[in-house]
N, C-alpha and C positions, 0 to 999 in steps of 0.2 A: 355329359360326363364323356360321354362318347367321342365325342369331335372334339374334344379338349385333348385327347390324345392324339396316336397317329395310327393306329389301325383303325384302317380302311376295310378290313372284311369283318370288324366288329359291328361298324355303322353301316353296311351291308345286311348283317343279319336280323339287327332292328329293324331295318324301313324293310325287310321281306315280311316281318312281324306283323306292322302295322305301320304302312308309310305315312299317315297323317300324324303320327309323331313329331313329324320333322317339323309343325308349325308349333308345337307346344313352346311354353314359355316360362322363366323363371321368376324370381323373384325383381327383379330388373326389368322385365319386359322382353328381355334378349330370348332371341329364337335359336336353333341350331345353326343357322346361316350368321347369326350375329358373330356366336361364339367362337366358330370355326374361323370367322374372318380375323376378331382381334390375334387368336392364337397362330395365324399364317398359314394353315393349312389347306393347301392348292387342291392338293387330290378331291379331299372328303369335301370341299364347298366345290369342287366339279360336280361331283354324286350328287350332291344336294339339290345344285341348281337343274339337272337333268330330269329330276323328279316334278311330274305336274303337278301334285300335290302341295308344291311349296310355296308358300306368301313371301314371293320375293323383294316383296317393298312392307313387310311387316317393321313397323315402328317403335321401337324401346322406349322404355320410361324417360330418356334423357333425351327424344326426341331428336333418334337416330337411325337410318337404316343401315342395311351392312354396309352400302356403298359409304355411308356417313363415317362409319365406324372406320371403313378402309382408308378416306382420304385423312382421317385424325391421325393414323398411326402412318401411314406415309408409305402405305404397300401398294407399289406402283403394279406390279403383276397383277395384284388382284383385284385391285381398280380396275384395270383393263378386262379380265375374265367378268368381272358383275356386268361391266356396263356392256359386253358384249350381249349376256342372257338379260338385258332387259332391266337389271337394276337402278332405280332411281332415289335420287335424293329427297329427303324429307321435305326441303327446301320448293320441291318443283310439285311433290304430291298433294300440299296443303299450306295456302298462304300463311306467310308467318305470323306469329302471335307477340305482339311487341310486349304485352305484360309478360309471358312468359319468358322472352329473349330480355328482357331487363331482370326479371327473376335469376335467369341462369348467370347472367352477367356478373350481378351482385353475389350471386355463391361462387361464381373463380373468384373475384377480388377477394372475397373472404377469406377463402382458401388458400390462395396465395399470397397474403398479407399473415394468415396463420403458421406456412409454411416458413415466411421469410424471418419471423418472430423466433419462434423454432429454433429454425438455425444459427440465429443472433445468440442464444442463449445457450446452444450447445457451444459455441466460439465463445463464448465469453466466459464457460466453464472451464471449455482446456486451456486458455487463456489466464486462466486465475492458479489451475493444477500446475502449468509449468512456470510461473512467476514464484508459486509457493516452495516448490524443487529448487529453483535459482537460488532464493535466501538463504535455503538449507546448504547448499553448496557453498553460497558466500559467505556464511557465518562459520560452517570447516575450515572454509578457506584463511580467512581472519584467524582463526584458533591456531590455527598450525603455523601462522606467519608470526603471531604471537610466540609461540613456540619457539621456533627458529630463530626469532630474536634474539630471546633470552639467552639462548645456549651461544649463539656467536659474541652477544655481549660478554658472558662468560669467558669465552675463547679468547677474546682482544685482552682482555682486564687481566685474565692470566697471562698470557705472553708478555703485554706490558709492564706488568709487575717484576716476573722472573727477568727481563733484559735490564732493566735498573742493575743488579746485581750479579749480572755476568757478563759485564763489559769485558772488553779485550784487553788484555795487559794488565789485568789483576789490580792489587789495591797496595796501599803502603803498610807496609807492615810496623808495628807497633814497636816490635825491637830493635829495626835497624830505618829509622825516619829519616829518608832523602832531604837533603838540605832543602827549602822552601816549599816542602809538602806536608800535611799533619796526616797523623796516623789513621788509618779508615779511606784515605783519599784514593781518588783513581788515577793513575798515573796518566791519563787520557783526559782528564779534567778540563786542563787550562786552554784545551785545542777547541777552535770553533764549533768542529764537527760534533764534539759530545754536546756543547752546549745546544745546539739545535737537537739533536736527538734526545737532551734530558727535555728540553721543554716542550719537543712536540709527542714525544713518549706518555710523559705525565698527563698533557690535555687528553689523548686518548684514553689513558687509563681510567681519569675520572669522570670521562663522558662514559665510558662503558660500565661504571659501577654504576652512575646515576640511571642509567638504562636500565640496571639488572634491579635497582631501589625499586624504580616505578612499576616495571613489571612483575614482581613478587609482590608489591605493598598494594596496589591499585586493582581491584576488581572493579570493572565497565561490564556492563550488561547490553545498556543498549546500542545497538548496529550503529548507529550514525558518530557518537561519541568515540565507541571502538575504532571507527576508522579515523577518525581525526587523531585521536591517541597513536595510530599504528604508522601514519602519515610523518607525525612529527619524529616518532623514534627510528623511524626508517631515514629520514634526514639525518638525525644524530649519528646514526651507524655509519652512512657515507661520510661524515666528517672522520669517524673515529677510524674508520679504513684508511683515509687520505693520511691522516696523522701518524696512524702506524707505517704507514709506506715512506711517509719522508724521512721518520726516526729511520726506518733499516736502511733509506740511501744514506744518510749522513753517516751512520756508522761502518757502511761498507767504505767509505773513503779512508776513513782509520785503518781498517784492517788490511785492507790491500798495500797499505804505505805509498810514499812518493813515487817509488821507480814502477808502480802498476796502477796509476793513479786512472789512468785509460778505462782498465776493467770496472773501477767503478763510474766512472762517465757514460760509458755502455749499460750499466746496469740502470744508472740513471734515466738515461734516453728509453731504455724498453719500459721501465716500472712507469713513467711518466704516460708513455704513450698507450699504454695496457688500461692505466686509471683515466684517462681522457676520454678513451673510445668509449669504456665500459658507462661514467657517468655522462656523458655527450648523450650516450643512445638513453642513456635512462631519463634525463633531462627534456630529451625530443619526446618521448613516448608520453611522460607527463601534462607537457604542453598541449600535443596534440590530443590526448584526451580531456582536458579542459578546454578547448576547443571544439570537439564533438559533443560534450554533455551542454555546451551552451548553446550551440545549433540544435540537438534535440530539445532542448527546453523552448528555445521560441515557437519550433515544429509543434510542441505540444499546446503553447500558448495560443496559437493559431488557429489549433485545431479544434480547440474548447470554444473559443470564442464564436465558431462559425457551426457548433455541432447542433444539428437540428434533427439526427434521427438516431435509431439504436448504430446503424451500421458506422455512423462517426464516433460513437463512445467505442465500438470494437476497435476503431482504427487508434484512438488513444489511446486504451489498454494495450495493445502491439507494440505503439511507440514506447511506452512506459516501461513495458517487457526489454525492450531492446535495449533502452537506458539503462535499465537494471544489470542487464547482461555486461555492458560495455563498463561500469564499476567495479567487475570484479578484476579488473588488471591496473586499479587506479591507486593502489600505496605509494 
């Protein structure tokens, strides 16, 4: 216990009491010199080697002298010190025992395999924990997307419904019907721009209402089915946004009049550019995700076809986890 520490004076006091204590061994056959070497206590090693009573070539139950221990842990300074004081290796003291060496080799292999299996088990446990948390986050993300989509669908339906009855120019009064018109008809009804507005606005309204009906009526529990439903609904919402934008642009040509038509053209160009850039970027990410998912599936199949050890199984789990993580933006 004294040589495990760094108090040289304590070791000196014990040696003054009984120098032969230096050769006592523990349950593993280690002497004080073995322990001091393993701990790297240079000053204590030097003091122990100076004693005449020290058995410098004592071999422990692992078949090692202090020099073998120093070489195993790679202590260059201590190896030099031990060699200068005549400490020898166990191989030079007694001939090698093939049976003992074989037993030691088997023991080392067994220990290495056990450590590898334990490490693999811990790795799989951590991967499964991370995958579980990712699945939980994925489910929460889908639920949030469903709520957001429902809110946006209601908003688009409200705007589209209100726009039909608040067109510019008002309507024909029943008390003073203009020739060629009927009571309640919009003054701008005969214009092509109004017809485009009415068609696109109506389609956007009914698409949004259909989405609201599906979202409020259908309860999907299974994750895969929920993702498929959200993928379809998202595309419908893209279409509704495009239709309501076209309806707005068509109505802007009526609002600005013929003299300010350039203003409506500018709005149309600006709106088309923003919508095209947004939808083009979204389509690009969807296509890139599909390509990445296909690539990961191919990698997983090839890994499973040649998997022959625990380590390959760990790689497959990691790839599956990466793939699951990538699906989080696949809506």
